N, C-alpha and C positions, 0 to 999 in steps of 0.2 A: 778440612778437605773431605770430599765425599767420594767414597769408593763404590764402584758399581760392579756387582758380581755377575759374571756371565760364563757360559759354557765355553771351554777352550775347544779348538778344532779337534784335538785328540779325544777329548771326552765325548764330543758329539759323534765322532766316528764310532767309538765304542758303543754308544747308545743306539745308533742306527743299526750296527751289526747285530746287537742283541735283539732289537725289535724284529729284524728280518728273520732271525733264527726262531724267535717265538712265533712269528707269523707262519713260518714254514711248518713248525710242529703243530700249531693249531689247525691249519688246513689239513694236514695229514691225518690227525686224530679225528677230525670231523668227517673226513672222507671215509675212513675205515669203519665208522660206526653205522654207515648207511648201506643197505642192501639195494640191488638194482630194482627190486619190486617196489621199494618205497618211493622211487622217483620215476616210475613208469617205464623202466627199461626191462627187456627180457632177461630172465635169470641165466639162461644159457647153460654151458657145461660147468665142470668143476673149476673153482678159482683157487689159485695158489696163495693168495693173500686175502685178508678180510676186507669187506666193504667194496666200495666202487673203485674202478681203475682210474688212473689219472686222465686217460683219454675220454672216459665217460664224463668226468667232471668238466673237462674242457668243452666237450660237446654240449652239455647242458647249459653251460655258462656262455657259450658262443665265442670262445677264445681259442687260440692255437694251442695244440698239445705241447709243443716245445716251450712256448711262453709260460704255460701253467707249470710245466716241469721245472723251469727255472725258478718260478715263485716258490715251489716246495723245496728247492735247493738253496733257498735264502740268498739268491743272487740279487744284485743291486739294480732293480728295474722299477720303473714308475708304474703305479697302479691308479687308474682313474676311479672316481666315485661310481661311475656307471658300471665298471667292471666289478667293483666291490659289491654293488647291489646285485649284479648277475650271479656272483659267487654265493651271496647270501641266499638267493632263491635256489640255486643248484644244490647247496648243502643243507637246505631246510633249517637255517639258523633262526633262533628266536631273537627277540629284540635285544636282550643282553649280549648274546653272542655276536649279533651284528655290530653293536657298539664296540665290542672288544676287537672285532676284525678291523674296523675302521681305525681304532686307536693304534693297533699294531702296524697298520699300513701307513701311519702318519697322516691320515686324511683329516682328522680333527685339528683345529688350531690349538696349540698348547703353549703355555707360558712357563718358562723355567723360573721356579721360585725356590728359595731356600726354606727347608722345613724347620719349623720351630716347635720344640716340645714344651715350651713354657706354657703354664696355665694362667690365664688372666685371673687376678685376684677376685674379680666379680664372679667368675665361674666357680672358683674355690669356695666362695661364700655361699653360692647357691647350693653346692653339694652338701654343705653342712646344714643348711636350712631345710633340706629335704627330710631330715630327721630319720624316721623309721624306714623310709623307702631306700633300699640299696641303690647306689648310683656311682658311676665312674665316668672318667673321661679317657677315651682311647684315641690314638692316632690311627692312620691307615694301616700301620704294621701290627696293630693290636697291642701295642705297648700301653700299659696302664699308666697314664700320666698323673692321675689323681683319683682319689676315691674317698668315700665317707666311711664312718665307723660301721654302719649297717652292711655295707658291701663287704668289708673285711670279715665281719661276723658270718656272713653268708658263704663266701667263697674260700676264705682262708687267710692266713697271715702273710699278706703281700709284703709288708715291711720286713719280714724275716728272710726274704730271698734277695739275691743280687738283682740289680736293676735290669740286666739283660735277660733275666728269667721272669721279670714282672711283665709278662706278655701272655695274654689269654690263649693265643694259638700255641705257643710253646708249652704252656701248662697243660693244655688239652692232650698233648701227646707224650708228656714226660712226667707228669705228676699223678700218681695213683689216687690220692685223695681228691684231686680236682676232677679226675675222670669219673670216679665213683659218685661224685656229687651230681653229675649230669645224667639224669634219667635217660634222656634221648641222645646219649653221647654219639652214637653212630651217625645219626642224621645231622646233628649239630656240627660234628667235625667235618663232615662232607660239605656242609653249607659254608663253613668258615674258610675252608681251603679254596672253594670256588670263588668266594668273595675276594680273598686275598689275590688269587690269580688275576681277577679282573682289575683290581686296583694296581697291581704291579705293572701293568702295561703302561701306565703313566709315569713310572719311576724306574725304568729299566737301567738308567745310568747311575743310580744311587746305590753304593755298596751295602748300606745297612739293609735295604730291602732284599738284595740277592743273598746277603749273608744269612738272614733268617731262614731262607729256603734251604741253603746248604747245610746249616746246622741241624735242621729238622730231618733232612735226608740222611744225615750221618747217624741219627739216633733212633729213627722210627721207620720201620718197614711199612707200616700202615700209611704214614704220611706219604712215602714214596709212591705207593699204589694210587692214592687219591690224587697226588700231584700229576702223575703220568696220565691220568684220565683227561686232563686239560679242560675240565668243566669250569664255566664262569657263571657267576650269579651276582645279582644286585643286593645291597644291604636292605634288609626288611625288618619290620617289627613283628615279632613272633611271641607266642606264649612258651615260656621255658619252665621245665620241671626240675626242681632240685631236691635230692634226697639228702637232707641235712643230717649229720651224725647225731645231733642233739634234738632237733625239732621235728624230724621226720620229713614227710613230703610237703614241699612248698611250691606253689604255682604262681609265677609272676608274668605279667605282660611287659616285655622290654620295649620301651619307646625311645627311639633315636632322635636326638636334636642336633642338627649340624652346627658346628661352631666355625668350621672352615671346610667347605665342601671340596675345594680343590685339593686340599691336603688330606681329606677324609677324617679330619679331627671331629669327634662327636661326643656328646654326653649321652649316656644311656641310663635311663631311670627305670627301675623295676617296681611296678605297682601290683598289688595282689590281684590275682585273676579268679579267685573263688572265695567263698565265705570262710572256709577253713583257714586260708592263708591270711585273710583280713585280720583274724584274731591272733593266729600263731606268729606272724611276722613281727608283732610288737615285742616278742620275747627276744629278738635278736639283740636288743639293747643290753641284755644280761649275759650274752654269749661271748666267751673268750675265743678269738680267732684260732682255728686249728692250723697246725703246721702243714705246709704244702709238700714238704719233702721230709722223709725220715732220716735223721742223722746226716743231713746234707747230701743224701744220695738221690740220684735221679733214675727213673725207670723208663725205658722206651716201650711204647705200645706198638 
């Protein structure tokens, strides 16, 4: 017998409600960051609230004020692609923000799939064959699904923490050793939160995705501040700097290889980005992974 998984009406309703609330919050945040001078409007007198007024956005987008107000109130109304494009122009959204807007509005066609955290044996074999190059497999939630010995030697003893803590976004805000490892922690944390926000738009009905946000909000004021900014960003390959407790400064180029782009499962391989790291990273083979938490305690950033 073949069983077909599908969203129940109740689940779909919850998902739609969450999308509308996210859409309302996103529009409001983007409106508040713009000044009238940025969109060619007169500054006028003193404003009681930051950014543009709702009626100004409606005017710029060519829609009714009442209709736009309903949109920011998360009401159940239809939004055409033409109107979304008009809002994109009115709010000066970049390409990533435009895609996020369309996803939240339900404009892109989406396929409900069940997320699978299993790692293909062929992928696991590749991880080991990479040898001295640190490498890991992440899903869209930043859970570390698999990693090689060099990655553990670089970032810490992942096997020594519970699975629900084996998450790079979680470690970034709760593990002091992990935070100290990242030389550019401030920009890295901001980038990862924005990437997670963008990916979440496609998984609003999935409890595991929302649960991670809630857990981080409960332990980290810094995460709350970054999350409330409502920035979105695409996943990109960047040079990362690690201040390793034994080996000193290491610079790696992180290269992302998509294993399942719909689920955002990807393998990230770190290759040396300068001559010093080319030589030093070979010493990772003799490094014992450092604990990510002291005496099983977590600290919030």
